VOLO-328717 format. One record per residue (C-alpha): x, y, z; residue in one letter. Coordinates in steps of 0.1 Angstrom, whole numbers, plus 5000, padded with zeros to 4 digits. Example, Ala and Ser with C-alpha at 12.3 -4.5 7.8 and 13.67 -1.06 7.14 Angstrom:
<rs>
512349555078A 513749895071S 
</rs>
This chain:
<rs>
166010608461M 167110268450E 169910098469L 170709808445P 173209638467C 171609718500G 173609858529L 176709738547T 178509828580L 179410188578G 177010288551S 175310628556H 172610828539I 172111198543T 168811378537V 168411758535V 164811868539G 162412118553K 159212018573P 156112178560R 153812398581W 151112218600A 147812168582H 144312088595P 143511718594E 139811618598R 140511238597D 143811208616P 145410868618K 147610938648I 145311158670A 141711168682L 139511468677L 138411608710K 134811708716E 134112028697G 137111998675E 136711998637E 140311918629A 143711858644V 146812048632M 149211788618V 152711788604T 154711468602Q 156811278577F 158410938574M 161710798561M 161810428555E 164410168545L 162409918525Q 163109578511G 161909408480L 158209378474K 157209008472T 153608978463V 151309218444D 148809378468G 151209368497E 153409658509D 157209598508P 158809518542P 159809818562R 163209748576I 163310078594L 160310318597H 161510658611F 158510888617N 159011238633P 155711388644R 156111758649L 152411818656K 149311588657G 150511298678D 148011168704W 150311278732S 150111638721G 153911668721K 156411628693P 157711268692V 159811038670I 158510688664E 160410398649Q 159410048639N 159709758615T 157009588594C 157209248578Y 154409108556R 152209408567M 152709308604Q 154209588626W 156509518655G 156609708688N 157310078682A 160210268699L 158910608708R 161210898717C 159211168735E 161911408748G 163111198777W 166511038776S 166710658777S 166910508812R 170310448826A 169710078829D 168410048793E 170509868767E 172410088743T 173110048706V 176810058698D 177210248731G 174610518721L 171310558738V 168110478720K 166510818728C 168211148735E 166611418756K 165211738741W 163512038757L 159911998767R 157512248782D 156711998809D 160311908816D 159911988853S 157711678857N 160311428846S 161711178871E 165211288863D 164411648871S 162711558904K 165611338915A 168111608907T 166011878925W 165911668957W 169611578955L 170511948951N 168312028981R 169811759004L 173511828997I 173312198990G 174512198954W 173812508935K 171912468903K 174212398874K 173512568841M 172912318813S 171912348777Y 168712178766N 168512088729W 165212158712P 163211898692Y 165311838661P 162711928635F 161112268631V 158412368606E 159812568577G 163412518588K 166112308569L 167512008586F 170411778577V 169611418588L 172211138586T 171310768589L 174210538595S 174510158598A 176410048629G 177309708643L 174209678665E 171709908648G 170910228629Y 171910568642H 170110898634I 172011228636N 170211568629V 172311878623D 175411708637G 173711588670R 172811228678H 169111198682I 168210828683T 169510478677S 167310178666F 168609828672P 168509578643Y 165609338646R 165708968641T 164808878605G 166409168587F 170009218575V 171609528560L 171609388525E 167809368527D 167509748527A 167409798489T 165410128489G 165010458507L 161510608508Y 160410948520L 156811068523N 154611308542G 154811678552D 158411738541V 160111908511D 163311708503V 166111918490Q 168711648484S 169711288493V 173211158494F 174310798501A 177910688507A 180010388517S 177510158500L 178509798490P 179509748453A 178009408451S 175109218466H 175008858479P 172008828455S 168408728459F 168908448435A 167408118447P 170707938445Q 171808148475Q 169007998495H 168107658482L 170207368496E 169907078471M 170406798496F 168206488496K 167606518534K 165406818527W 163306638501Q 159706558509A 159006188518P 156606008494P 152906018500L 151605738523P 149605448509N 146905498536G 145405808550Q 147706058568P 146506198601E 146806558589L 147406748557F 149007088560I 148807338531G 151207628533V 150507948513L 153708068497S 154908318470A 157008228440G 160108418451N 160008308487H 162808068482F 164408148516A 161108108535E 160407768520R 164007648527M 163707758563A 160407558567V 162007248552R 164907268576K 162707318607T 159207188614W 159106978581M 161806768598Q 159406668625H 159206288628E 155506278620L 156106448587I 159206238579R 157205928586S 154306048563S 151806038591K 151406408583I 151806548548V 152806918541A 152907098508R 153507458496F 151007618473F 152507868450V 151108088422A 153108198391L 155308508393N 155408798369G 159108728362R 159808438339K 163208358355E 161508308389I 159008058375N 161807868358V 163607838392D 160407758410L 159707468386K 163207328393K 162707368430E 159307188428A 160806898408E 163706848432Y 162006878466F 158706738457G 156706958481D 155307228459I 152007248442V 151907528415I 148507678410V 148007818374P 147408188379Y 149608498384M 150208578421D 148108858436N 147008928471Y 143308938462D 143608588447L 145208418477V 141808268484V 142208048453L 145307888469K 143007788498T 140607618474V 143607438458A 144607318493I 141207178499C 141106998466E 144606848471Y 143706738506G 140406578495V 141506418462R 145206358465I 145906308502V 142506218515D 143406318551A 141506238582K 141706508608V 139906378639D 143206318657V 145206628645V 145906788679I 144506758714K 141607008705E 140506788676A 140406488699K 137506648717K 135306598686V 133706278676Q 135306088647G 132606188623D 132206548636G 132806858615S 135207098630L 136807448625Y 139707518648I 141607848652G 141708188667N 138108268659I 136908618653N 133308678664Y 131208988655Y 134109138635H 133009448615K 134309518580P 136509828575L 134810078552R 137710318548N 141510288543G 143710038525K 141609738537W 138309898529A 135409668519V 132509828500T 128909768508Y 128609608473E 131409358484E 129809288518W 126609468526P 126209328562E 127609508592E 129409198606E 131408908591Y 130508548600P 132808388626P 136208328610Y 139708208621A 142508458619N 145108428591G 148108258607P 146507918605G 143507708612Y 142207348609I 139107228590I 137706878588S 137906688555C 134106708549D 134307088549I 137207078524A 135106848502G 132107088504F 134407378493I 135707188463V 132207088452A 130907438456E 133807578436F 133407328407E 129707398405S 130407778404H 128507838437K 131507928459L 131708288468R 135308418465L 136008708488F 139308898486K 140208818522M 141208458525E 140508398562D 137108568560V 136308358529S 136808038549M 134508168576G 131808228550M 132207878535W 132107708569V 128907908578E 127207788546K 128307428553F 127007468589N 123507518575N 123407158563T 125606988589K 126607118624T 130107238627V 131907258660E 133807588662Y 136807558686I 138407888696H 142107858706S 144508138714L 147307888706K 146908008670F 148908328676C 147708628655Q 150408878663F 154008778659G 155108508683C 154008398718I 155308108738E 153507778737D 151807868704Y 150807648674Y 151107908647T 152608258644A 152208518618H 155108648596Y 158208478610Q 161208538589S 163508258578P 166108348605R 163408348632Q 162008008620M 165407848623I 166108008657C 162707888670L 163407538658W 166907538674D 165407648707K 162607378704L 165207108700N 166907238732Q 163607178750G 162707548751K 159407678737S 160608038734Q 160308318709C 163408448693C 162408818689N 160308978716M 160709338703R 
</rs>
């Protein structure tokens, strides 16, 4: 279901559906086959609030992932799992397993995150034990109470209502509050422009109400601030100490603006000792390319590469970064950060969160066929958030590309590892492994972090200016 104007405070969506009966799953994604088992009985479905897809080949962001697992979870019990996903990077899941949220746990608009439902091992819960001992000590008689069952039953209709509160989303099933999921940093209600249902469920009807009649718009003029203070300084006459290439997508106006207002304001970049540029491919929508060209002309920090954006072609942006760094900027990188200072001035280096002995996936969305990569392991490569290479490696990549010898692999970070390994055959490269190049979300005292939203970037920068090296969203 399309939600063209997103959601607003008080919006609610009602879904009437019926979970299907469990089916045998021989390759379950959420449970492990026990010894002797040929299959696991599974029935689960998901309801997602999704945002706009930004790049071909990537999934749209999941602003709320609501996943009831009636059967087939690794715990062996029915559960409800909720999460968010940005640029294909999942956050920490909230699992409701039949126990009520702790008394000291934060609530969402006054409602607990997880309600209690009837479990066959309920006598083992801490609440039950505490109540039993209290009753024994003070002589209370057992008070009869009603235990609600798990809210979803195979073959039985349910009425689920998702509502948007002040602090988070609230889920009611058949008139009873089941769970509440707090909003996570980086998403706002108007981002939820689609409802998606999939899995072992037959949907009877969907009804949405109290939706906004207009949207603040995804147009770039809502994000771009045309002030001279955000423009890139001119290229230096001499060599900069470091050149930074930033992979970006055409319609990521808000992300680029957040970068300009945060670490691109660092004194080393403003003084041109370090040069940073965005590398952007063309978009399938003509109007986005028109706005992109205007943005590039005004800010002076965008390099447009001449092909249509696609996830499998991100590797070409990396080649363009190498060419720009070698031919336009001619950066020297022997003094980039303290790790690089350990290398001799003429040394070749590859710095990042290095993966060693990583095996290609042969099944699933990220499957790599034996024709694409016949070996059982990849060469050492730095994970995707960011890495540093010396200028001689960049020059080698450009030369190999122009002579049609450069192997282009669909995974950009693995491709770089392949190219560095080939270069290493002619000149020794020092591989420097550093956990400071954070792979998952944000950790304190990091150098790079994956998939930080515009709001998170600005929050991180504000904290850094206050002398704090802290993450803004630890969920």
